[in-house]
C-alpha positions in Angstrom: 14.6 10.1 -22.3 12.7 8.1 -24.6 11.9 4.5 -24.9 12.4 4.1 -21.0 11.6 1.0 -19.2 8.4 0.6 -17.6 9.9 -1.4 -14.5 12.2 -0.1 -12.4 16.1 -1.9 -12.3 16.4 -5.1 -10.7 20.1 -5.7 -9.0 21.1 -7.4 -12.4 18.8 -6.6 -14.9 19.3 -2.7 -16.1 17.0 -0.1 -16.9 17.3 0.9 -21.1 16.2 4.8 -22.1 17.9 6.1 -25.6 19.1 9.9 -24.4 18.5 12.5 -27.3 19.8 16.0 -26.0 20.8 19.2 -27.0 23.8 21.1 -24.9 24.5 24.7 -24.4 27.0 26.9 -22.9 25.4 30.1 -21.5 26.6 32.7 -18.7 26.1 32.7 -15.2 23.3 35.8 -16.1 21.5 34.5 -18.7 18.1 34.5 -18.8 16.0 31.4 -19.1 14.3 30.7 -22.3 10.8 31.4 -23.2 9.3 28.0 -24.5 6.2 29.3 -25.7 6.4 28.4 -29.0 7.6 25.5 -29.2 5.6 23.0 -31.1 3.5 20.9 -29.0 4.4 22.1 -25.9 1.7 24.1 -23.6 2.8 24.6 -20.4 6.2 24.7 -18.6 6.2 22.8 -14.7 7.2 24.0 -12.0 11.4 23.9 -11.1 12.7 21.2 -9.2 16.1 21.5 -8.4 18.6 18.2 -7.6 21.6 18.0 -6.3 23.4 15.6 -8.5 26.8 14.2 -7.6 28.2 11.8 -9.9 31.8 9.6 -9.9 32.9 8.5 -13.3 35.4 5.8 -13.9 38.0 4.6 -16.8 41.4 3.0 -17.0 44.3 4.9 -17.1 44.5 4.9 -20.9 40.9 5.9 -21.2 39.6 2.7 -22.8 35.7 3.5 -22.3 36.3 7.3 -23.3 37.8 6.5 -26.4 35.0 3.7 -27.2 32.4 5.8 -26.8 31.5 4.7 -23.7 30.9 6.7 -19.6 30.4 4.7 -16.6 29.7 6.7 -13.4 27.9 6.2 -9.7 25.7 9.2 -9.0 23.8 10.3 -6.4 20.9 12.5 -6.3 17.8 12.9 -8.3 15.3 10.8 -9.8 17.3 8.3 -11.6 20.5 8.1 -9.0 22.4 4.8 -9.3 24.9 3.2 -11.8 25.1 4.2 -15.1 26.8 3.3 -18.6 26.1 4.9 -21.5 27.2 4.2 -25.2 28.4 5.7 -27.9 26.1 8.0 -30.1 23.7 6.7 -32.8 23.2 8.5 -36.2 20.7 11.2 -34.3 23.1 11.8 -31.9 20.7 9.7 -29.2 22.9 7.9 -26.1 21.8 4.3 -24.8 21.6 4.6 -21.4 21.7 1.6 -18.9 20.9 1.9 -15.4 21.0 0.1 -12.3 20.4 0.9 -8.4 23.2 2.7 -6.3 24.2 0.2 -3.9 25.4 0.1 -0.7 28.7 1.2 -1.5 31.1 2.3 -4.4 32.5 -0.9 -5.1 31.1 -1.6 -9.3 28.0 -4.4 -9.2 29.0 -7.2 -10.9 26.1 -6.9 -13.3 27.8 -3.5 -14.3 31.1 -5.2 -14.7 29.7 -7.7 -16.7 28.2 -4.9 -19.1 31.0 -3.5 -19.8 33.2 -6.8 -20.4 33.3 -6.5 -24.2 34.9 -2.8 -24.0 37.2 -2.7 -20.6 39.1 -5.0 -18.2 37.0 -3.3 -15.2 39.4 -4.0 -12.7 41.7 -1.5 -14.2 38.8 0.9 -13.8 39.3 4.1 -11.3 37.8 7.1 -10.5 38.9 9.7 -13.2 36.5 12.6 -12.6 33.8 13.9 -9.7 31.3 16.1 -11.3 28.6 18.1 -8.6 26.1 19.9 -10.4 22.9 21.9 -8.9 20.0 21.2 -11.2 17.0 22.9 -11.8 15.0 20.7 -14.2 11.7 21.6 -15.8 9.2 19.7 -17.8 7.7 21.0 -21.0 4.4 19.4 -21.1 1.5 18.8 -24.3 -1.9 19.9 -23.4 -2.4 16.2 -22.0 0.0 16.6 -19.6 2.4 14.6 -21.4 6.5 15.5 -21.4 7.5 16.5 -24.6 10.8 17.6 -23.4 12.8 17.9 -20.0 15.0 21.4 -19.6 17.7 21.4 -17.4 19.8 24.4 -15.9 22.8 23.1 -14.8 25.6 24.8 -12.4 28.4 22.2 -12.3 31.7 22.4 -10.3 33.8 18.9 -11.8 37.3 17.8 -10.6 39.7 15.9 -13.3 40.9 13.3 -10.3 43.8 12.5 -12.6 45.6 15.9 -12.1 42.8 17.9 -9.5 41.9 20.3 -11.4 38.6 22.0 -11.1 36.2 23.2 -13.5 33.4 25.6 -13.1 30.7 26.3 -15.6 26.4 26.8 -16.5 25.1 24.7 -19.3 21.6 23.9 -20.6 20.4 20.7 -21.6 17.2 20.0 -23.8 16.3 16.1 -24.1 13.4 14.5 -25.4 10.3 13.0 -23.3 8.3 10.4 -23.5 5.7 12.4 -25.5 8.3 14.0 -28.0 7.1 13.5 -31.6 7.4 10.5 -33.5 9.1 11.0 -36.6 12.5 12.1 -36.8 11.4 15.4 -38.8 9.1 16.4 -36.0 11.9 16.0 -33.5 14.3 18.5 -35.8 11.5 21.0 -36.0 11.2 21.0 -31.9 15.0 20.9 -31.5 15.2 23.8 -33.9 12.7 25.6 -32.4 14.6 25.1 -28.9 18.1 25.9 -30.4 16.2 29.2 -32.0 14.2 30.2 -28.2 18.2 29.6 -26.4 20.0 31.6 -28.9 17.3 34.4 -28.5 18.6 34.6 -24.7 22.7 34.5 -25.7 22.8 30.4 -25.5 25.6 28.9 -27.4 25.4 25.4 -28.5 28.0 23.7 -26.0 32.0 23.6 -27.0 32.2 20.2 -25.3 29.9 17.1 -26.2 29.7 16.1 -22.6 30.2 16.8 -19.0 32.9 14.5 -18.6 34.5 15.5 -22.1 34.7 18.8 -20.7 35.9 18.1 -17.1 38.8 16.2 -18.8 39.6 19.2 -20.8 38.7 17.7 -24.0 
């Protein structure tokens, strides 16, 4: 994530980042890509397993989703907590706000305040649960800076509205704090990443997000 705050989230003040990533669908037996040809990438970090469990909330008419927003409470991983993701910008990035996990699943006042202009939070209820066995890899430059993070996700997702469960495997390639600063250089990095993924049989993701796929979109 580019532009993340240096300070951890406080109960009422969220941390802020912009998520810019590529998503790919892959088969269960697809081999991992070779990242050696990526511009600016000198090494790949050790595999880091993460067990993630997220509950997404929305209104009955999916007001948040229709406005391009998603709100979730997720446990596991280095950024567990409450998250709000906003609509995508021209480059495909999404602003993400993050608050601490808290002690229960009640929507914190600070999260409710941030959603006030989009939806009535008293009308929000769980619409999806997404469990994800993730393996993350840091793609680093010569100085050890993280150019991008590659994650291999094995997903079990449940549509809480009708109980339908879906399983799949997908990859994400997300820019890191040491990613190129110019749009042209970022585009070149993304093109090289896509080429590496296509070389092992990966495909552009059919759904825009895990939540959309969980809900059958």
